C-alpha positions as CSV (number, residue, x, y, z in Angstrom):
1,M,188.4,156.3,44.6
2,T,189.8,153.0,44.0
3,T,191.5,151.6,40.8
4,T,191.8,148.1,39.7
5,I,194.7,147.1,37.7
6,T,194.6,143.5,35.8
7,G,197.3,142.4,34.0
8,A,197.3,139.2,31.9
9,F,200.6,137.2,31.7
10,A,202.0,134.1,29.7
11,S,202.8,132.3,32.9
12,M,201.7,131.9,36.8
13,D,205.5,132.4,37.6
14,T,205.5,135.6,36.1
15,I,202.4,136.4,38.2
16,R,204.2,135.3,41.3
17,N,206.9,137.5,40.9
18,T,204.8,140.6,39.9
19,M,202.9,139.9,43.0
20,D,206.5,139.3,45.4
21,D,207.4,142.8,43.9
22,L,203.8,144.4,44.5
23,L,204.3,142.9,48.2
24,A,207.6,144.1,48.7
25,C,206.4,147.6,48.0
26,G,203.8,147.4,50.7
27,I,200.7,146.5,48.8
28,D,198.4,144.4,50.9
29,R,198.1,140.7,50.1
30,E,194.3,141.0,50.2
31,K,194.3,143.6,48.0
32,I,196.1,141.4,45.0
33,F,194.4,138.5,43.4
34,A,195.5,135.6,41.1
35,D,193.4,134.1,38.4
36,S,195.4,130.9,37.6
37,E,192.3,130.0,35.4
38,N,193.0,133.0,32.9
39,N,196.8,134.0,34.0
40,E,195.5,137.5,35.1
41,L,196.8,139.5,38.2
42,K,194.4,141.8,39.7
43,V,195.3,144.6,42.3
44,M,192.7,147.0,44.0
45,I,194.5,150.0,45.2
46,P,194.0,153.7,45.8
47,D,194.2,156.0,42.9
48,D,197.3,157.8,44.4
49,I,199.6,155.0,43.9
50,E,198.2,153.8,40.5
51,I,201.1,155.0,38.5
52,E,203.5,153.3,41.2
53,V,201.8,149.8,40.8
54,T,201.4,150.1,37.0
55,K,205.2,150.9,36.5
56,I,205.8,147.6,38.6
57,I,203.2,145.5,36.8
58,Q,204.6,146.5,33.4
59,R,208.2,145.5,34.5
60,H,207.1,141.8,34.1
61,K,205.9,142.5,30.9
62,P,202.3,141.5,30.7
63,F,200.6,141.2,27.1
64,D,197.6,143.0,28.3
65,M,196.8,145.4,31.0
66,I,193.5,147.1,31.6
67,T,192.9,149.9,34.7
68,H,189.3,150.3,35.8
69,H,188.5,153.5,38.1
70,R,185.9,153.4,40.7
């Protein structure tokens, strides 16, 4: 299954820093989407790395985070 994690952040700078951390841990760039209009970051990942990715996103202190399982 696939999980989509969406984090809402206060700034695009924080989103870029979060993206850098996700890329550094091996997440494919094609699986990371930055929405500058809503200051959201979406990451589509396999279920087995959900906990690791959630921890990375939480380190950057999103003010909201939603997880969808498909």
